[in-house]
N, C-alpha and C positions, 0 to 999 in steps of 0.2 A: 504494500500500500504506500503510495507516495502523496505527499501534500506539499504544495508550493506556497510560500509566503513571499510577499513583495513580487508576486508573479501571477497576475490575473489575466489569462489569455482568453481570447474568443476566436475560435477557428471556424469559419463558415465556409469550408471547402466545397461542400455539396451545393450550398446556396450560390457560391461564386460561380460554380460550373454551370448551373441552370441559368444564372444571370448572363454569363458570357455567351451561352448558346443562343439566347434570345436577342443578343445585341446586334444581330445582322440588320435590324430595322434602325435606320439612322435616327429617327425621332426618339427611339428608346434611350439613346445616349444622353438626352437632355433631362431625363427623368431622374429623380432622387430616390434611391432604394435603400432598404435596410442594410444591404451589403456594404454600403459606403460608410456605415457607422460601426464602431467597435473593433474594426480591424485596421490597425495602424498602417498607413501607407498604401492601402489597397486602391483608394480613389485615384491616387497619382498613377498607379500602374494601369488601372482601367482606362484612364484617358488615352494611354498609348494603344490599347486594344481598339477603342472606338475609332481611332484614326486609321486603322489598317483596313485593307480590303478583305473580302470574305476568305481569300486563300491564306491570309496570314493569321486568322483567328485561332486555328488549332495550334500553331506555333506559339502564339502568345499565351494560350491556356497552359501549355507545357511549361513555359517560362514562369508563369505564376505559381504553378504547383511546385516548381523547384526553387522558388524564391520565398518571399515573405509569408504568403498565406499558408504555406505548408509548414512553416516553423512554429513550434509552440511558444516561441518568443516574439510572435508577430506584434503583440501589444506591449512589449517590454522594451524599455530603453536602458542601457547600461552606460554610465558616465565614463567617457574617455578623456575627460579633462586631466591635465597634468597634476593638478591638486584638487580643486573643486570648481564648480560652476555655480553662480548665484541663481537662486530661484526667485523670480520677481512677481509682484502682484499683477502686473500687466505686461503684454508683449512689447516691452520697451526698456532700453538700458537706463532710462531716466526714472523708471518706476521704483517703488519701494522693494528692498530685498527682504523676503519673508523666510528664506532658508538657504541651505547650502547642500548641493549634491556632490559628494566627494567621489574621487576616482574609484570605479568598481562598484559603486552603489547603484541600485536599480530604481526605476520609476515606471509606473503604468502610464502609457500614453493615452490621453483622453481625446486629443484633437490635434490635427495638423493645420497650421495657419499659414497665411500668406506671409512672405518676408522671412522665411526660414525660422519661424518660431513654432514651438509645440507647447500644448497645455498638458501638464503632467500632474500626477498625484503620487506621493511617496511618503509612507508613514503618515505623519500628521501634517505634512506640508503639501499644499496644492498651489500651483502657480505656473509660470511660463519660463522656458529656457530656450536658448538658441539650439536648433536641431543638430548643428554640426558638432555639438559636444556629446552626442548620443550615438551609440552603436545599437542597431535594431536588427530583428530577424535573425538570419543565419550568423551575422557578425556578432550579435549579442550572445547567441547560443555558444559560440566558440569561447566566450569570456567566462562562461558559467563555472568551469572547472577551476579557473584562476581566482575568481572573486566570490563565488557562492560557497556557503558552508552547508554541509549535510549533517543531520542529526537523526538518530534512531531512537524511538520511544517504544518501550515494551508494551504490547497490547495482547489481548486474548488469553493470557496466562498469568497466574499469580507469581510464578518464578520461572525465569528463562535461563537455560544453560548457555554459558559462553564457552565455545569449543576452541581447542588448540588448532584445529584445521577444519576445512570445509567438509565435515563428515559427522554424522550422528554417532559414528563409532570412535571418534577421536576423544581425547581426554577432556574432561570438564575443568576449565580454569576458574570459573566464577559462577555464582548463582545470583542473578540480578532481579530485583522485584518489579512488579507491575507499575507502569507509569514512570519509571526512571528513564532518563534521557542521556545519551552518550554521543560524542562526535563520531561520524563515519569517516574512516580512513580511505576505504575503497569499496565499491560495489561490484558484486559478481552476479551471475545469473540467478542463483538461489540463495546466496549468502552475502552478508555484509561484514566487513572487518571494522570493529569499533575500538575506540581509544578508551580504556578503563582509567588510566592515570598516567602521569609522567612522574617518575620517581626522582629522588634528590641526587641521583647520579646522571640525570639527563636522559634516561632511557624511557621510551614509551612502552607501556604495558598494554598489549592489544590482544584481541581474540575475535572469534567469528560467531555470529548469530544467524539463525535461519530467518529469511525475510518474510516468511509466513507469520511470524510472531512480532514483527516490529512495524511501526509506521515511520517512513523516512520523509523528513522535511528537507526541502531545498530552500535555503534562506539566503537572500541577498541583504546586505546592509542597505538602509534607506536614508533618505534625506534627513537632515536635522534642522529644526526650526531655530530661529535666532533665540527665542525664549529658552528652548531646551539646551542650546549651546551654552547660554549664560548660566543655566541651572547646573550643568555639569562642571563648569568652571568653579562655581561657588562650592559644589560638593567636594571637588578636589582640594580647594583651599581649606575647607572645614576639616578634611581628613589630615591635611598637613598641619593645621593648627592643633588638632587633637594630639597628633604625634609629638609636636613641639612642647605642648603643655605637659604631656605625660613624661617626656624626657626632663623637663624642668623640675617636675615633682620628684623624679628619680634622683636628680642631682642634689636637690635639697635634702632628701632622705639620706643619701650617701654622705653629705656634709654633716648631717646630724650624727650619723654613725661614726664618722671620723672624729668628731669632737668627743663623743662618748668614749671611744676607744682610747683617745689621748688621756682622758681623765682616769680611766681604769689603769692605764700604764703608769701614770703618776702615782696612783695609790699603790701599785705593785712595787715601785721603787722604794716607797716609804716602808713597806712591810714585805720583806723578802719571803717570809713564810707564806704569804698570800699569792705569790707570783703564779704558781701552777693553777690555782683556782681562778685567778684573773685571766690567764690565757684561755682557760676553758670557757669562761664567760665571754671572752672576745670572739671565740669561734662560734658560740651560739649567736652572738650579735651579728656575725657575718651571714648567718643563715636567714633567708627570707622568712617572714612570718606574716600572719594576717594582721598583726598589730592591733589596731582598734576595730578591725573588721573580723567577723567570724569567717571560717574557711568557706562556708557556703556563700556568704555575701561577697567575699573577694572573688570567688570563682565566677559569680554572676557578673561582677564588674569587669573581669578579664574577658568574659564571653561577649559582653556588650561592646567593649572597646574593640575587639577583633572584628566585629561586624561593620565597623566604620570603613573598612578597607575593601569591602566587597566591590567587585568591578575592576579592581586594579590588576596589573599584568602578572603572569607567571614568567619568571626569569630563572633559568637553571643556575644554581650557585648563588642566587641573589638573597639578600636579607633585608631589603628595603620594603617597608610597608606601602610606600607610595610609588616607588620607581620599579618595583618588581622583586618577587621572592619565589623560591621553590617551596615545596610543602613543608619541609623541616625548617627552612630558613624563616618561613612565616611564623610558626609557633615559637621558634627560638627567639625571634625579635619581640614578639608579643610578651613573652614571659620575662625577657631581659628588661623590658620597660617597667615591669613590676618588681624588679629586684631579684629575679631568679636566674640562675645560670644553668642552662640545659646543655647536654651534648649537642653537637651541630647537626648530625645526620639522623634520620629516622630509626635506623636499625640500632644505633647506640642509645637513642632516647627510649626505645622500647625495652632496653635491657636495664637501664639505671636511673631514668628520670622519675623522681618521686617514688610512689609505691603502686603496686598492682592492685586493682579492685575488680570485683565482679561486674560484668557488663550490665547486670540488672540493677546495680547500685550506682550507675553513672550519674554524674552531676555536672552542671555548667562549669566549664573551665577544665574538665578532664581531657586528656589526650587519648584519641582512639587510633589504633594502628591496624594496618592491612598488609597482606603479603602478596608476592607475585606467584607465578605458577610453580616455582621451585620451593615455595614455603619461606622465602626470605622476606623480611619486613622491607617494604619499599614505599610506603605512603603513611602519612600521619595527618590527622585532622583535629580540630578543637571542637568539643561538644558544647552546644549553646542552649540545650534544653529543648523540650517538645519534640524529641526524636530527631533533631536536626544538628548538622555540623557546619562549620565554616572552614574552608580549606583552599589552598592553592592547588586546584584540581589537576590541571594539565596545561600544556603549552597552548592549547586551543581555547580553553575556557577561562583561564586566569583564576582569580579568587572568587569563589561562588559559595552558595549555601545548598546543601544536599541532605537527603535522608541519611541518618547515621549508618543504616544497613544497606546503603547503595551497593556495597560489596560485603563479602563475608568478613566480619570483625575478627581480628587476631587477638587483641587484648586491649584493656583500658588501664591507663595509669593516671593517678591523681598527684598533681604537683603541689597544690595548696594544702597546707597542714590542716 
């Protein structure tokens, strides 16, 4: 089953054929028919047919069937602007800019106008752009693999097996639940290869699902309105401000600890017999604790903070919450900003970070780990409550929220005391 988003096509091949067959009557060429609406660019091609003699009609019909009207992308335009093209409120460069259609983004073509303008709708943006910035028909179809993304959503079954190869006899790698959605790496006749995760060594963990049990979406990015662009800019600034504020609080806490440690060392110098006890106290001081917050409350605070960075990029080896992180780098930095020092990679975090708890006892702030087909830990996520996790999922999805059991859980570890 396939579903298209940002791709609403209307292919009236049979109607066009009947229309062209009747067009031998010259008077018929001046009539307006339903075929001229909804199929981008057909009216322009039909004009060429009308101007031909009867002997040329069959040839023109063949050309039409091999050109725009035969393409499922007949009503779709894909931006070929070097960066973006402005979407305007009227077909004029003097009119208001209502949005931007970036390179590779798609738009539904509503109308072809005189003067090389087209009326389009893309996402929440409707307006006009110059037609020379759009690839349509077969040309747009060729750009699909380069610019469109495909996702497979589990349907028809509560649990779907992800196989190692394109065969029901091959080994099961994962069991994924109904409604869960994964990027498609490649489609085959009966199978689709999906991306389960990108681990913190930069390797993609993939497997095969039978296409009878998934719905595949072909998704183009769409135009962005000026209002939405400003909202995203504000959201990014808020995330950066939240990160800066948390780092400032961390610096203040560290300064408080430093002063306290200095005081304890001074007391130790005055009383040599208390030195060992003072050193132990210093070690305890170095360990993060909930301080004025209970473990549960602090875990919720950490979970809430982590969600501020949803939508940011996955970058292998990265630890930046705003510029990009991999799965373990994401939770490493989140906890670092609350005063906790975790191992850097997921397999080490699964061994020694905090303490292991039962999956049924999971709480916000806990770390949830997953393994690859060899049983090696290769992914980590942060539990946020309500059976959901936030994680740097993969190179295609970035930081997202998913169900905690979107893959089989290996173990759960609690960092907050």
